[in-house]
Residue frames as qw, qx, qy, qz and C-alpha x, y, z in Angstrom:
[[0.000, 0.889, 0.458, 0.000, 0.00, 0.00, 0.00],
 [0.417, 0.104, 0.021, 0.903, 1.28, 3.46, -0.91],
 [0.135, -0.862, -0.480, 0.088, -0.08, 6.65, 0.61],
 [0.301, 0.381, -0.056, 0.872, 0.61, 10.37, 0.33],
 [0.301, -0.680, -0.537, 0.399, -0.10, 12.53, 3.36],
 [0.208, 0.760, 0.142, 0.599, -0.83, 16.19, 3.01],
 [0.190, 0.386, -0.415, 0.801, 0.29, 18.95, 5.34],
 [0.521, -0.423, 0.152, -0.726, -2.86, 19.19, 7.42],
 [0.933, -0.169, -0.308, -0.082, -2.80, 15.44, 8.05],
 [0.647, 0.198, -0.452, 0.581, 0.79, 15.75, 9.27],
 [0.119, -0.445, 0.289, -0.839, -0.15, 18.67, 11.51],
 [0.766, -0.359, -0.037, -0.532, -3.06, 16.79, 13.05],
 [0.934, -0.031, -0.344, 0.091, -1.04, 13.59, 13.46],
 [0.596, 0.200, -0.414, 0.658, 1.91, 15.30, 15.13],
 [0.057, -0.386, 0.244, -0.888, 0.18, 17.94, 17.23],
 [0.679, -0.266, 0.195, -0.656, -2.72, 16.03, 18.77],
 [0.068, -0.310, 0.945, -0.083, -1.82, 12.64, 20.26],
 [0.391, 0.241, 0.838, -0.295, -5.39, 11.38, 20.36],
 [0.476, 0.486, -0.151, -0.717, -6.51, 12.62, 16.97],
 [0.904, 0.303, 0.271, -0.132, -7.79, 10.23, 14.34],
 [0.569, 0.752, -0.325, 0.072, -4.81, 11.22, 12.18],
 [0.156, -0.654, 0.702, -0.234, -2.34, 10.37, 14.95],
 [0.742, -0.105, 0.618, -0.237, -3.90, 6.97, 15.63],
 [0.841, 0.521, 0.115, -0.086, -4.07, 6.22, 11.90],
 [0.329, 0.801, -0.492, 0.088, -0.46, 7.27, 11.36],
 [0.408, -0.482, 0.749, -0.202, 0.70, 4.88, 14.08],
 [0.835, 0.174, 0.492, -0.173, -1.25, 2.07, 12.42],
 [0.682, 0.719, -0.128, -0.044, 0.21, 2.89, 9.00],
 [0.070, 0.741, -0.653, 0.139, 3.73, 2.83, 10.41],
 [0.593, -0.284, 0.714, -0.243, 3.12, -0.44, 12.31],
 [0.824, 0.324, 0.454, -0.101, 1.78, -2.16, 9.19],
 [0.481, -0.274, 0.518, 0.652, 4.67, -0.93, 7.01],
 [0.452, 0.800, 0.393, 0.034, 2.55, 1.12, 4.65],
 [0.519, 0.096, 0.167, 0.833, 4.75, 3.20, 2.36],
 [0.026, -0.901, -0.333, 0.276, 4.17, 6.88, 3.11],
 [0.577, 0.317, 0.239, 0.714, 5.42, 9.41, 0.56],
 [0.084, -0.923, -0.183, 0.328, 6.24, 13.08, 0.73],
 [0.596, 0.580, 0.053, 0.552, 8.37, 15.75, -0.95],
 [0.413, -0.075, -0.250, 0.872, 10.65, 18.55, 0.19],
 [0.162, -0.352, -0.209, -0.898, 7.91, 21.05, -0.73],
 [0.643, -0.528, -0.469, -0.296, 5.34, 19.29, 1.47],
 [0.691, -0.354, -0.401, 0.486, 7.77, 19.11, 4.39],
 [0.252, 0.134, -0.061, 0.956, 8.69, 22.78, 3.90],
 [0.379, -0.480, -0.289, -0.737, 5.03, 23.79, 4.06],
 [0.739, -0.463, -0.488, 0.042, 4.58, 21.58, 7.14],
 [0.560, -0.159, -0.302, 0.755, 7.50, 23.32, 8.84],
 [0.006, 0.285, 0.097, 0.954, 6.12, 26.75, 7.93],
 [0.563, -0.533, -0.407, -0.483, 2.71, 25.87, 9.41],
 [0.724, -0.386, -0.458, 0.343, 4.32, 24.63, 12.62],
 [0.388, -0.051, -0.172, 0.904, 6.21, 27.90, 12.99],
 [0.152, -0.297, -0.222, -0.916, 3.38, 30.21, 11.92],
 [0.613, -0.428, -0.363, -0.556, 0.34, 28.56, 13.50],
 [0.839, -0.411, -0.345, 0.084, 1.87, 26.71, 16.44],
 [0.149, -0.943, 0.238, -0.177, 4.61, 29.23, 17.26],
 [0.918, -0.193, 0.110, 0.330, 7.44, 26.70, 17.14],
 [0.142, -0.793, 0.425, 0.412, 10.94, 28.10, 16.81],
 [0.625, 0.574, -0.442, -0.289, 12.66, 27.09, 13.56],
 [0.147, 0.399, -0.896, 0.127, 14.84, 24.48, 15.31],
 [0.491, 0.054, 0.723, -0.483, 11.79, 22.96, 17.07],
 [0.750, 0.477, 0.048, -0.455, 9.93, 22.69, 13.77],
 [0.445, 0.577, -0.673, -0.128, 13.02, 21.15, 12.18],
 [0.187, -0.245, 0.906, -0.291, 13.10, 18.50, 14.95],
 [0.672, 0.276, 0.496, -0.476, 9.47, 17.57, 14.23],
 [0.675, 0.604, -0.267, -0.329, 10.18, 17.37, 10.49],
 [0.160, 0.513, -0.842, 0.041, 13.20, 15.17, 11.24],
 [0.454, -0.020, 0.814, -0.362, 10.96, 12.76, 13.17],
 [0.736, 0.486, 0.185, -0.434, 8.55, 12.65, 10.24],
 [0.438, 0.655, -0.574, -0.222, 11.48, 11.88, 7.94],
 [0.239, -0.343, 0.896, -0.146, 12.07, 8.67, 9.91],
 [0.507, 0.231, 0.809, -0.189, 8.90, 7.06, 8.56],
 [0.577, 0.721, 0.149, -0.352, 8.32, 8.63, 5.13],
 [0.689, 0.132, 0.447, 0.555, 9.84, 8.07, 1.72],
 [0.044, 0.765, -0.052, -0.640, 11.08, 11.35, 0.29],
 [0.636, 0.359, 0.552, 0.402, 10.70, 11.63, -3.48],
 [0.008, -0.404, 0.216, 0.889, 11.36, 14.24, -6.13],
 [0.572, 0.565, 0.554, -0.216, 8.43, 14.79, -8.43],
 [0.246, -0.102, 0.549, 0.792, 8.58, 15.29, -12.16],
 [0.072, 0.618, 0.736, 0.266, 4.85, 15.54, -12.86],
 [0.044, 0.048, 0.109, -0.992, 3.21, 18.93, -13.14],
 [0.055, -0.539, -0.839, -0.043, -0.46, 19.02, -12.19],
 [0.110, -0.068, 0.039, -0.991, -2.99, 21.84, -12.43],
 [0.320, -0.399, -0.826, -0.237, -6.10, 20.19, -11.01],
 [0.318, -0.681, -0.529, 0.395, -6.67, 22.36, -7.92],
 [0.265, 0.607, 0.213, 0.718, -7.44, 25.85, -9.15],
 [0.395, -0.857, -0.184, -0.274, -8.69, 27.35, -5.86],
 [0.522, -0.769, 0.364, 0.060, -5.41, 26.54, -4.05],
 [0.709, 0.597, -0.375, -0.020, -2.61, 25.78, -6.54],
 [0.105, -0.600, 0.747, -0.267, -0.21, 24.76, -3.72],
 [0.788, -0.081, 0.507, -0.339, -2.36, 21.64, -3.26],
 [0.806, 0.516, -0.239, -0.166, -1.21, 20.41, -6.66],
 [0.138, 0.609, -0.760, 0.183, 2.09, 19.41, -5.03],
 [0.597, -0.151, 0.694, -0.373, 0.18, 16.77, -3.05],
 [0.855, 0.413, 0.164, -0.266, -1.30, 15.37, -6.26],
 [0.498, 0.707, -0.502, -0.001, 2.13, 15.39, -7.92],
 [0.197, -0.473, 0.815, -0.270, 3.62, 13.44, -5.02],
 [0.735, 0.075, 0.573, -0.353, 0.81, 10.89, -5.07],
 [0.780, 0.583, -0.063, -0.219, 1.02, 10.50, -8.83],
 [0.408, 0.687, -0.595, 0.085, 4.80, 10.09, -9.00],
 [0.262, -0.396, 0.817, -0.328, 4.94, 7.74, -6.01],
 [0.431, -0.072, -0.836, -0.331, 2.17, 5.50, -7.31],
 [0.185, 0.024, 0.688, -0.702, 0.09, 6.15, -4.20],
 [0.136, -0.423, -0.851, -0.281, -3.38, 4.65, -4.07],
 [0.289, -0.816, -0.500, 0.036, -4.58, 7.17, -1.48],
 [0.171, 0.433, -0.217, 0.858, -4.13, 10.74, -0.37],
 [0.413, -0.595, -0.636, 0.266, -5.06, 11.30, 3.27],
 [0.158, 0.248, 0.005, 0.956, -6.20, 14.85, 3.92],
 [0.003, -0.643, -0.617, 0.454, -8.54, 17.26, 5.64],
 [0.050, -0.303, 0.239, 0.921, -8.08, 19.86, 2.90],
 [0.534, 0.533, 0.503, -0.423, -11.44, 20.73, 1.36],
 [0.396, 0.672, -0.372, -0.503, -9.92, 21.63, -2.03],
 [0.107, 0.317, -0.928, -0.164, -8.44, 18.15, -2.36],
 [0.317, 0.196, 0.869, -0.326, -11.44, 16.38, -0.85],
 [0.522, 0.554, 0.122, -0.637, -13.67, 18.09, -3.39],
 [0.358, 0.473, -0.690, -0.416, -11.85, 16.16, -6.13],
 [0.894, -0.137, 0.257, -0.340, -12.61, 12.81, -4.42],
 [0.869, 0.008, 0.403, 0.285, -10.27, 11.06, -6.86],
 [0.239, 0.844, -0.337, -0.342, -7.46, 12.00, -9.18],
 [0.530, 0.507, -0.659, -0.166, -6.21, 9.54, -11.81],
 [0.824, -0.151, -0.541, -0.069, -7.35, 6.53, -9.75],
 [0.320, 0.105, -0.616, 0.713, -5.90, 7.97, -6.51],
 [0.392, -0.703, -0.580, -0.129, -8.58, 8.07, -3.82],
 [0.115, 0.387, -0.294, 0.866, -8.63, 11.32, -1.81],
 [0.604, -0.540, -0.561, -0.170, -10.10, 10.66, 1.62],
 [0.339, -0.747, 0.292, -0.492, -10.26, 11.90, 5.18],
 [0.111, 0.347, -0.878, 0.310, -8.46, 9.93, 7.89],
 [0.579, -0.007, 0.543, -0.608, -11.84, 8.99, 9.40],
 [0.853, 0.361, -0.102, -0.362, -12.72, 7.18, 6.16],
 [0.472, 0.546, -0.688, 0.076, -9.25, 5.65, 5.92],
 [0.338, -0.357, 0.750, -0.443, -9.57, 4.05, 9.35],
 [0.831, 0.150, 0.358, -0.399, -12.25, 1.75, 7.97],
 [0.767, 0.572, -0.271, -0.105, -10.03, 0.79, 5.01],
 [0.397, 0.562, -0.662, 0.298, -6.68, 0.19, 6.69]]
């Protein structure tokens, strides 16, 4: 199984120990699901941690480093323009496409509105819990 996580999933999974995203992430790691990300996704994650959670840059870097221990970092070559309302979300689709992910796990309403992109299911963690 191959999965791409978006930034808001990572935030929820790392900032709230009892969140659905956190519990699901632990299960994904325990069952050796391949989890993919990119430098751009991790950069946005770090920026959100600093901006919204008031982490210092070195604290955010430590959290990103922990995430790096269970994800596969890839470089994307695809260019996607499927999310017009928030073009930054296209990086999530590019990662999923180039990694061969079957699922994108997200809370982002722009991505969820698509429901599917080129046979990649876009779902909330609450839905994923029933699948995995």
